[in-house]
C-alpha positions as CSV (number, residue, x, y, z in Angstrom):
1,M,-187.7,35.0,159.2
2,L,-191.2,36.1,160.1
3,I,-193.9,36.1,157.4
4,N,-197.1,38.1,157.9
5,L,-199.7,36.4,155.7
6,R,-202.0,39.5,155.8
7,G,-204.8,37.3,154.6
8,D,-202.9,36.4,151.4
9,P,-201.2,33.0,151.6
10,P,-200.6,32.8,147.9
11,A,-198.6,36.1,148.0
12,A,-196.6,34.8,151.0
13,F,-196.0,31.5,149.2
14,A,-194.8,33.3,146.1
15,Y,-192.5,35.5,148.2
16,L,-191.0,32.5,150.0
17,S,-190.6,30.6,146.7
18,G,-188.6,33.6,145.4
19,Q,-186.4,33.6,148.4
20,L,-185.3,30.0,147.9
21,G,-183.2,31.0,145.0
22,H,-180.9,33.0,147.3
23,H,-179.8,29.9,149.1
24,V,-178.0,26.7,148.3
25,R,-180.5,23.8,148.1
26,D,-180.8,21.9,151.4
27,S,-178.6,24.4,153.3
28,P,-179.9,25.5,156.7
29,G,-181.3,28.8,155.2
30,W,-182.9,27.1,152.3
31,M,-184.4,24.5,154.6
32,R,-185.8,27.1,156.9
33,I,-187.5,29.0,154.0
34,A,-188.7,25.9,152.3
35,T,-190.2,24.6,155.6
36,L,-192.0,27.9,156.2
37,R,-193.3,27.9,152.6
38,E,-194.7,24.4,153.0
39,T,-196.3,25.5,156.3
40,V,-197.9,28.4,154.5
41,R,-199.1,26.0,151.9
42,M,-200.6,23.8,154.6
43,Y,-202.4,26.6,156.3
44,A,-203.8,27.7,153.0
45,G,-205.5,24.3,152.8
46,Q,-203.2,22.7,150.3
47,R,-201.2,19.5,150.7
48,P,-197.6,20.4,151.8
49,D,-194.5,18.5,150.8
50,L,-194.6,16.1,153.7
51,E,-191.3,14.5,152.8
52,L,-189.6,17.9,152.9
53,L,-191.2,18.9,156.2
54,E,-190.2,15.6,157.8
55,R,-186.6,15.8,156.4
56,A,-186.4,19.3,157.9
57,A,-187.7,18.2,161.3
58,D,-185.3,15.2,161.4
59,S,-182.4,17.4,160.4
60,A,-183.2,19.9,163.1
61,L,-183.4,17.0,165.6
62,A,-180.1,15.6,164.5
63,E,-178.5,19.0,165.0
64,G,-180.2,19.7,168.3
65,D,-181.6,22.9,166.6
66,L,-184.0,24.9,168.8
67,E,-186.4,24.9,165.9
68,A,-186.8,21.1,166.1
69,P,-189.9,21.1,168.2
70,G,-191.7,23.6,165.9
71,R,-190.7,21.6,162.9
72,V,-191.9,18.4,164.5
73,S,-195.2,20.1,165.3
74,N,-195.6,21.2,161.7
75,V,-195.1,17.6,160.4
76,Y,-197.6,16.4,163.0
77,K,-200.2,18.9,161.9
78,A,-199.6,18.1,158.3
79,R,-199.8,14.4,158.8
80,L,-203.0,14.8,160.9
81,A,-204.7,17.0,158.2
82,F,-203.5,15.1,155.2
83,G,-202.6,11.6,156.3
84,G,-204.8,10.7,159.3
85,A,-204.6,10.4,163.0
86,R,-202.7,7.1,163.3
87,P,-199.7,8.1,161.1
88,A,-199.6,11.5,162.8
89,L,-199.6,9.8,166.2
90,D,-196.9,7.3,165.2
91,F,-194.7,10.1,163.8
92,L,-195.2,12.2,166.9
93,L,-194.4,9.4,169.4
94,D,-191.2,8.6,167.6
95,R,-190.0,12.3,167.5
96,I,-191.0,12.9,171.2
97,G,-188.5,10.2,172.1
98,R,-185.9,11.9,170.0
99,L,-186.6,15.3,171.6
100,H,-186.1,13.7,175.1
101,A,-182.9,12.2,173.9
102,I,-181.4,15.6,172.9
103,G,-182.5,17.2,176.2
104,M,-185.6,19.0,175.0
105,G,-188.0,17.6,177.6
106,S,-190.2,20.6,177.9
107,P,-191.2,20.8,174.3
108,A,-191.5,17.0,174.3
109,H,-194.1,17.3,177.0
110,D,-196.0,19.9,174.9
111,L,-196.0,17.5,172.0
112,R,-197.0,14.5,174.2
113,A,-200.1,16.4,175.1
114,E,-200.8,17.0,171.4
115,A,-200.2,13.2,170.9
116,A,-203.1,12.5,173.3
117,Q,-205.3,14.4,171.0
118,A,-204.1,12.4,168.0
119,A,-204.7,9.2,170.0
120,I,-208.3,10.3,170.6
121,Y,-208.8,11.0,166.8
122,A,-207.3,7.5,166.2
123,G,-209.8,6.0,168.6
124,D,-207.1,4.8,171.0
125,F,-208.6,6.2,174.2
126,R,-206.3,4.2,176.5
127,A,-203.3,5.6,174.8
128,A,-204.7,9.1,175.1
129,V,-205.2,8.7,178.9
130,A,-201.7,7.2,179.3
131,L,-200.1,10.1,177.3
132,A,-202.0,12.7,179.2
133,D,-201.2,11.1,182.6
134,F,-197.5,11.0,181.7
135,V,-197.5,14.7,181.2
136,L,-199.6,15.4,184.3
137,E,-197.3,13.3,186.5
138,R,-194.2,15.3,185.6
139,P,-193.2,18.9,185.7
140,A,-194.4,20.5,182.5
141,S,-195.5,23.8,181.1
142,F,-198.9,25.2,181.9
143,R,-199.9,24.7,178.2
144,A,-198.9,21.1,178.3
145,R,-200.6,20.4,181.6
146,H,-203.8,22.2,180.4
147,Q,-203.8,20.3,177.1
148,A,-203.2,17.0,178.8
149,A,-206.0,17.6,181.4
150,V,-208.4,18.4,178.6
151,R,-207.5,15.5,176.4
152,R,-207.6,13.1,179.4
153,A,-211.1,14.3,180.1
154,D,-212.0,13.9,176.5
155,A,-210.7,10.4,176.4
156,L,-212.6,9.3,179.5
């Protein structure tokens, strides 16, 4: 499901809230819409339901769902914005390991580069360099390598 906010997050939020009633609570369809709704809430500057976002990410990871990296990224961003850098970093490092375990190494590298940024925000510059170096020393997407190189330079 794609949602075009058209500069009106409250309308998108209301639409998504209405769509939830068409699905059984906690079913895959309900979870997909609820996650999208909470992401819209976050991008509108409001605190999302972090527990719901995390549950959706963990469910996607457990199922090997291709949406897992995106859901993990949403939780990371929400934790970073509303919980601080250290909790965001800790969450992301744990989920990166889970992504690797289910064979999603490429998105895990993308998120590891994001983790380097969280480490900088947390004041852990050594960890930022180590995370960036890990990505740079392995085959990774252009995006991950670029992000890692920039964050490594920032940390140094």
